[in-house]
N, C-alpha and C positions, 0 to 999 in steps of 0.2 A: 504494500500500500504506500503510495507516495505521500509526501508531506502535504502536498496541495489537496489531495483527496481527503486526507485525515482532517485537514483544516476545514474543508467544506462540511464534513460530517459533524465535526465539533460545533461549528457555527449553526448547523441545522438543529442539533440537539439543544443548544443554548436558546435558540429562537423558540423552539417548542416549549421548553421549560418556562421561558419568559411569558409566552402566550398563556400557558396554563395558570401561572401565578396571577396574571392580569385578570383572567376569567374568574379565578377564585376570589380575588378582591372585589370584582364587580358583583359577585353573588352575595357579598356581605350585606348589601342593602338592595336586594332585588326580590322579585316575585318568589314567595315561599319562605323567605327568611323572617326571623323574629328578633326584635330588639327589646331589651329590658333596661330600664334606667332608674336611677335613684339620685336624690339630691336635695338641695335646700328649696323649700317652697314658701314664698312670702305672699300672704293674702291681704289685700288692702281694700276694704269696702269704700265705695265712692259716694254712697247715698246717705239718707237720713230717714228719720221717722216722722210721720204725720203727727199732729197734736193728739194727745191722749183724750179720748172721749168716754165719759162715764155713760154707759148705755142703760144700766138699771141699778136700782137700789132696793133691796128686799123684794125683787121680782117686778117692781114697778118701773116702766120705761121712763128714762130721764133724758138721754141723748144730750148731755151737757159737755161741751168742750172745755178742757182745762186750759185756760187762756195762757198763751205763750209757751206752752209745753212742747218739748221736742227731745230727740235723742239720736245718737249715732253709734254704730258698732266700731270697735277698735280693730286695728291691724293685728295680724298674728303670724307666727312662723311655725313650720313643722317640717317633717321629712316627707317628701313626695315620691311617688313611684309612677312609672308608666310601663305598659307593655304594648308593643305595636307589631302587628302582622302585616307584611307587605303583600297585598293582593296582586299588584303588578309592580314593575320596577319603580313606578312613580306614585302609586296610590297605596296608602296604608290605613288600617283601622287600629286606633289607639284607645286603650283604657287608661283613664287618669284617676288616680286616687292618692290618699296620703294617710299618715297617722292622724288620729282624732285631733281636731283643732279646739282651742278654747277661745271664745270671743266674749268680750265684755260689752255691755250696753251702757253708754255714758249719757247722762242727762244734758240737755241743751235748754237755752231760754230760761223759763221759770224753774226748770228742774236741774239746772247746771250746778246749783249749790250742793246737790247730793253727790256729785261725782258719779262713780259706778253705781248703776241701779240694779244690775243683774248680770247673769252670765249664761252661756249655753255652749253646747258642743255640736256644731253643724256637721253633717255628713254629706259631702257633695261630689260623689263619683260622677264621671262623665265618659261618654263614648264619642270619639271624634274621628272623622274621616279626613285624612291629610293628603294633600297633593305636594309631592316633593319635586323641586326643580332639578334639572340635569340628570345625568345617568348615575347608576349605583356605584360606579367606580370613582365618581367625583368626590374629592375630599370635603368641600364646603357645599352643603345642600340646604338652601332655604326652603321653607314650606309654609303653606297656609292650611287652616283646618276649619271645619264646620261640623258641629255635633249637637248632642243633646245631653242634658244634665238633669238628675233628679236629686233635689236637696231636701233633707229632713233634719230635724233638730232633736237632740237628746239633752237631758239634764238642764232643762230650761228652769231657771229659778231666780226670784228676786233675792238680792243679797244685801240691800241697804236697809238696815233696821230703822234708821231715822225716817226714811221715805215711807216705810210701811206704817210707822207710828203716826206720822203726819197725815197719811191718807186714810187710815182705818182706825185711828185712835189707839190709846194705850191698851196693850193686850191683844191687839189685832194681829192678823196673820195674812199671808198672801202666797199665791202660787201663780204660775203663768204657763202658757203654751204658745208655740209658734207653728203655723201651718206649713205643710210640705208643698212642694211645687215642682213641675217640669219646666225646664228653661233651655233656650238655645245656648250654644257655646261658640264663641268666635276666637280663633287662634292664629297667631303668627309665630314663627320660630325658625331655628336653623340648627344644624349639626355639623361638626367638624371631625373627620376621621383622623385619629392619630396612629392607628395601625389597622390591620385587616379586620379586626373584630371590635376594637375599642374606639370610642368617640366621646366627645364632650358636646353639650348642647344647651340651648336656652330657648324658653318659650314664654309667651305672654298670652294669657287667656282672659276673656271678659265674659262674665255670665250675669245677665240682668235678673238676679234673684230678688223676688219680692215676697215677703211673708206677712201673714196676718197675726199680730200679737194680741193675745187675750189675757188680761190680768184679772184674776179672781181674788177679791179681797173679802175678809170677814172680820167684823168688829167683835169685841169681847162679848157683846150681847148676842152674837150669832147672826147679825144682819149681813146678807150677802151683797157685795158690790162688784159689778162686772164692768170693766173698762176695756176699750180696744184702741189699737193703733195699727197703721200699716208701716212695716219696716222695709225700706228699700235698701237692700245691701249692695247690689250692683258691684261685686268685687272684681278688681283686677288682680290676677295671680301671676307672679313671676316665678319661673322654675329654672334653676341652674342645676345641671345634672351631668353624671358620668354614665355612659351606656355601653352595653355589650350586645353585639349582634351575632347570631348563630343561625 
């Protein structure tokens, strides 16, 4: 075998190996692959609450608005996760979820003097369909997403004893509920591959969540007082993550 022939064969083998490696890298974010990610999730509500309205006292309709009352939800941080299945090279279906959040409700206007009025733990998983730009072999891939979210609330409770006393008298008590809801999800983001399987990413999601707050109060004498408000959470969620694709 001549040196020239050996060189051609070696070059041919190297080309085939390089092509195989490129194909394998391209499959990292291609149809049939799966990406799992974890990272820091920051949730920042953008809305506020409508004035608190006393609907009934002792079962008798009142419908009296508490003048100047208002509230807003605080921002919070947790660990977020996503799993995404690539239906095609450019379209993926992603599940978004995280460890339980804790959100405080802070008084505004005439209720500002109380500070934190209550707390809850929202559960807001989402299913989002994403469209990724460029090919699966491209390192930097922006994407846009549209999906659906179902939000429900656990451990909803008033926490400010002075607010409870001022609202329902000495010895009074209170509990609260927040309604669940289906909501659209709007998303933009990008990922950057640092190896065949590993990547880093960032996403920004907006979910126009609105919940109906119902406050059930009881005086020491047993009189029931029911008040309501609409809480517009409308959170923006930023997610910085590390991901693995297989």
